[in-house]
Structures are given as C-alpha cells and as structure tokens.
C-alpha positions as CSV (number, residue, x, y, z in Angstrom):
1,M,-58.4,61.3,81.5
2,T,-57.9,65.0,81.0
3,E,-54.3,64.8,82.3
4,E,-53.5,62.2,79.7
5,R,-55.0,64.5,77.0
6,F,-52.9,67.4,78.1
7,V,-49.8,65.3,78.0
8,N,-50.6,64.1,74.5
9,I,-51.3,67.7,73.4
10,E,-48.1,69.0,74.9
11,T,-46.1,66.2,73.3
12,K,-47.6,67.0,69.9
13,I,-46.9,70.7,70.3
14,S,-43.3,69.9,71.2
15,Y,-42.9,67.8,68.1
16,Q,-44.4,70.5,66.0
17,E,-42.1,73.1,67.5
18,D,-39.1,70.9,66.6
19,L,-40.4,70.4,63.1
20,V,-41.0,74.2,62.6
21,E,-37.4,74.9,63.8
22,E,-36.0,72.3,61.5
23,L,-38.0,73.6,58.5
24,N,-36.8,77.2,59.3
25,K,-33.2,76.0,59.2
26,I,-33.8,74.3,55.9
27,V,-35.4,77.4,54.4
28,Y,-32.5,79.6,55.6
29,Q,-30.0,77.2,54.0
30,Q,-31.9,77.2,50.8
31,Q,-32.0,81.0,50.8
32,Q,-28.3,81.1,51.3
33,K,-27.8,78.7,48.4
34,L,-30.2,80.7,46.2
35,S,-28.2,83.9,47.0
36,Q,-25.0,82.2,46.0
37,L,-26.5,80.9,42.8
38,E,-27.8,84.4,41.9
39,A,-24.4,85.9,42.5
40,I,-22.8,83.3,40.3
41,C,-25.4,83.9,37.6
42,A,-24.8,87.7,37.7
43,S,-21.1,87.1,37.5
44,L,-21.5,84.9,34.5
45,T,-23.8,87.3,32.8
46,G,-21.3,90.1,33.3
47,H,-18.5,87.9,31.9
48,I,-20.6,87.0,28.8
49,Q,-21.4,90.7,28.3
50,S,-17.8,91.7,28.6
51,L,-16.8,89.0,26.1
52,N,-19.6,90.1,23.7
53,E,-18.4,93.7,24.0
54,A,-14.9,92.6,23.2
55,G,-16.2,90.9,20.1
56,N,-15.1,87.4,21.0
57,I,-18.6,85.9,21.2
58,N,-19.8,87.1,17.9
59,K,-16.9,85.6,16.0
60,T,-17.3,82.2,17.6
61,L,-21.1,82.1,17.2
62,N,-21.0,83.0,13.6
63,E,-18.2,80.6,12.6
64,R,-19.3,77.6,10.6
65,P,-18.4,74.3,12.1
66,P,-15.5,72.4,10.3
67,H,-17.8,69.9,8.7
68,Y,-19.4,72.5,6.4
C-alpha cells in the first residue's frame, strides 16, 4: 500500500515539475514579447516627439476637416 502511494506521489511530482517548466517557458516568452512591445512604444513615442518638434503634428491636429 505504501509503495503504491509513493509511486502516485512521484508521478504527481513529475507532472508538476513538467508543468512548472512549461509555465516558466511561457513566462519567458511573454517577457520577451513585452520587451519588444516596450521598445516599439518607445520608438513610436520618439518619432511622435520628433514630428511634434518639427511642427508637423500641430498643423495636422489643428486643421479643420474638409466638411466644415
């Protein structure tokens, strides 16, 4: 009876270790993607700021649409 319990416990631990490893991989991939998105966001922010400093944004934001 105790041998069977040990086998069941070892089996459950093995499945949990596999699950933890898989979850760690997913978290790592999500962190990589988050880093990429942060870099893209920073790049876009810089681009918008440079356009704003050049005066291109203010002109287009303050223009009235053609239907006015």
